[in-house]
C-alpha positions in Angstrom: 0.0 0.0 0.0 1.3 3.4 -1.0 2.1 5.9 1.8 0.3 9.3 1.9 3.5 10.9 0.8 4.0 8.7 -2.1 0.3 9.2 -3.1 0.9 13.0 -2.9 4.0 12.8 -5.0 2.1 10.8 -7.7 -0.7 13.3 -7.7 1.7 16.1 -8.2 3.4 14.3 -11.1 0.1 13.7 -12.8 -0.8 17.4 -12.2 2.3 18.5 -14.1 1.4 16.1 -17.0 -2.1 17.4 -17.0 -0.9 21.0 -16.9 1.3 20.5 -20.0 -1.5 18.8 -21.9 -3.9 21.7 -20.9 -1.5 24.3 -22.2 -1.1 22.5 -25.4 -5.0 22.3 -25.8 -4.9 26.0 -26.4 -3.0 25.4 -29.7 0.7 25.4 -28.6 3.3 22.8 -29.2 5.0 21.1 -26.4 8.4 22.7 -27.2 6.9 26.2 -26.6 6.0 25.4 -23.1 8.3 26.5 -20.2 9.0 24.8 -17.1 7.8 27.7 -15.1 4.4 27.9 -16.7 3.8 24.2 -16.5 4.6 24.3 -12.8 2.4 27.4 -12.3 -0.5 25.7 -14.1 0.0 22.6 -11.9 -0.1 24.8 -8.8 3.5 24.2 -7.6 6.6 26.4 -7.4 9.1 25.9 -10.3 11.6 24.2 -7.9 9.0 21.6 -7.1 9.1 20.5 -10.8 12.5 19.0 -10.3 11.3 16.6 -7.6 9.4 14.8 -10.4 11.3 15.5 -13.7 14.8 16.5 -14.4 13.8 18.7 -17.4 11.0 19.3 -19.9 12.2 16.5 -22.1 11.7 14.0 -19.3 8.2 15.4 -18.8 7.5 14.8 -22.5 8.7 11.3 -22.3 6.3 10.7 -19.5 3.5 12.0 -21.7 4.5 9.6 -24.4 4.4 6.7 -22.1 1.0 7.7 -20.9 -0.5 7.9 -24.3 1.4 4.7 -25.2 -0.6 2.9 -22.6 -3.9 4.4 -23.7 -3.3 3.8 -27.4 -2.2 0.2 -27.0 -5.1 -0.6 -24.8 -7.5 0.9 -27.3 -6.0 -1.2 -30.0 -6.3 -4.3 -27.9 -10.0 -3.6 -27.7 -10.1 -3.1 -31.5 -8.2 -6.3 -32.0 -10.8 -8.2 -29.9 -13.2 -7.2 -32.7 -10.9 -9.1 -35.1 -9.5 -6.7 -37.6 -10.7 -8.0 -41.0 -12.4 -7.1 -44.3 -16.0 -5.8 -44.2 -18.0 -4.2 -41.4 -15.5 -4.9 -38.6 -13.3 -2.0 -39.9 -16.1 0.4 -39.3 -16.7 -1.0 -35.8 -12.9 -0.8 -35.1 -12.8 2.9 -36.3 -15.7 3.8 -34.0 -13.9 2.2 -31.0 -10.7 4.2 -31.8 -12.6 7.4 -32.4 -14.4 7.0 -29.0 -11.0 6.5 -27.4 -9.6 9.6 -29.1 -12.5 11.7 -27.9 -12.4 10.3 -24.3 -8.6 11.0 -24.2 -8.3 14.1 -26.5 -5.4 15.8 -24.8 -3.3 12.6 -24.7 -3.9 12.0 -28.4 -3.5 15.8 -29.1 0.2 15.6 -27.6 0.9 12.6 -29.8 -0.5 14.1 -33.0 1.6 17.2 -32.6 4.8 15.8 -31.3 5.2 12.9 -33.8 6.7 15.4 -36.3 8.0 18.3 -34.1 9.4 18.8 -30.7 12.7 17.6 -29.3 14.7 14.7 -30.7 14.2 12.4 -27.6 10.4 12.9 -27.8 10.3 12.2 -31.5 12.3 9.1 -30.9 10.0 7.9 -28.2 7.0 8.4 -30.4 8.7 6.6 -33.2 9.4 3.6 -30.8 5.7 3.8 -29.7 4.6 3.6 -33.3 6.9 0.7 -34.0 5.6 -1.3 -31.0 2.1 -0.8 -32.3 3.2 -1.9 -35.8 4.8 -5.0 -34.4 1.7 -5.8 -32.3 -0.5 -5.5 -35.4 1.8 -7.6 -37.6 1.7 -10.3 -35.0 -2.1 -10.2 -34.9 -2.5 -10.3 -38.6 -0.3 -13.3 -38.8 -2.3 -15.0 -36.0 -5.6 -14.2 -37.7 -4.2 -15.8 -40.9 -6.4 -13.6 -43.1 -3.6 -13.2 -45.6 -2.1 -16.6 -45.8 -0.5 -16.0 -49.2 1.8 -13.3 -47.8 5.1 -13.7 -46.1 6.1 -12.2 -42.7 7.9 -9.4 -44.4 4.8 -8.6 -46.5 2.7 -8.5 -43.3 5.2 -6.1 -41.8 4.8 -3.7 -44.7 1.0 -3.8 -44.4 1.0 -3.3 -40.7 3.4 -0.3 -41.1 1.0 1.3 -43.7 -2.0 0.8 -41.5 -0.3 2.3 -38.4 1.2 5.3 -40.3 -2.2 5.9 -41.9 -3.8 6.1 -38.4 -1.1 8.3 -37.1 -1.2 10.6 -40.1 -5.1 11.0 -39.7 -4.8 11.8 -35.9 -4.6 15.6 -36.3 -7.8 15.7 -38.4 -9.6 13.4 -36.0 -8.8 15.7 -33.0 -9.4 18.9 -34.9 -11.6 18.5 -38.0 -10.8 20.9 -40.8 -14.3 22.1 -41.3 -17.8 21.2 -40.4 -19.0 21.7 -44.0 -16.9 18.9 -45.4 -18.8 16.3 -47.6 -19.5 13.2 -45.6 -17.1 11.1 -47.6 -14.3 13.5 -46.8 -14.9 13.6 -43.0 -12.0 12.2 -41.0 -14.0 9.2 -39.9 -15.1 8.4 -43.4 -11.5 8.8 -44.9 -9.8 6.6 -42.3 -12.4 4.0 -42.7 -12.1 3.9 -46.5 -8.3 4.1 -46.4 -8.1 1.1 -44.0 -10.5 -0.8 -46.2 -8.4 0.0 -49.3 -5.3 -1.2 -47.6 -6.8 -4.5 -46.6 -8.6 -5.2 -49.8 -5.3 -4.4 -51.6 -3.5 -6.7 -49.2 -5.9 -9.5 -50.1 -4.9 -9.3 -53.7 -1.2 -8.3 -53.4 1.3 -11.1 -54.3 4.0 -9.8 -52.0 7.2 -7.7 -51.9 9.0 -9.9 -54.6 6.1 -9.6 -57.1 6.3 -7.6 -60.2 3.6 -5.4 -61.6 
């Protein structure tokens, strides 16, 4: 059982993480945040920040680890719906979108920092993306929906699926316009793109094939 002091320390750590995400929700990137304003937003003095993180990069890495847990748990739920051709893709997209909505600030951080920010944070996001890709490749092989393809082929497909989802994250979090045609809404686009990938995979003859 955690002691009251340990619980308080964990609460303050979480408050700093929430403060950073809250500041980013106003449209700023993590790299533009200062240690002082994060501490102030969390309700502690700047010196107190160092009891939890050595610097802002370490705070950023903690935010990556946090969204990593949420993201991978969401995908485990999706995979329980058996990622396959047909209507299951729509169900999987709805599960994912519900998770993005429920954890908006976590996914907002991920959407913005995958291409910007400091090198350590970009590396951490890249490692997160690779773990998700490896998990998906293992599941696709286990489901055996594409028995004609090799393990290398499956790796390529999993990489394309995950990169498609990551690339769509900014639009899912902040839709470009309410007046977009239905077929161009973020939800419709990611559904059609994933369906396109999986249908193409069904007919693809593999990396060594020639057009």
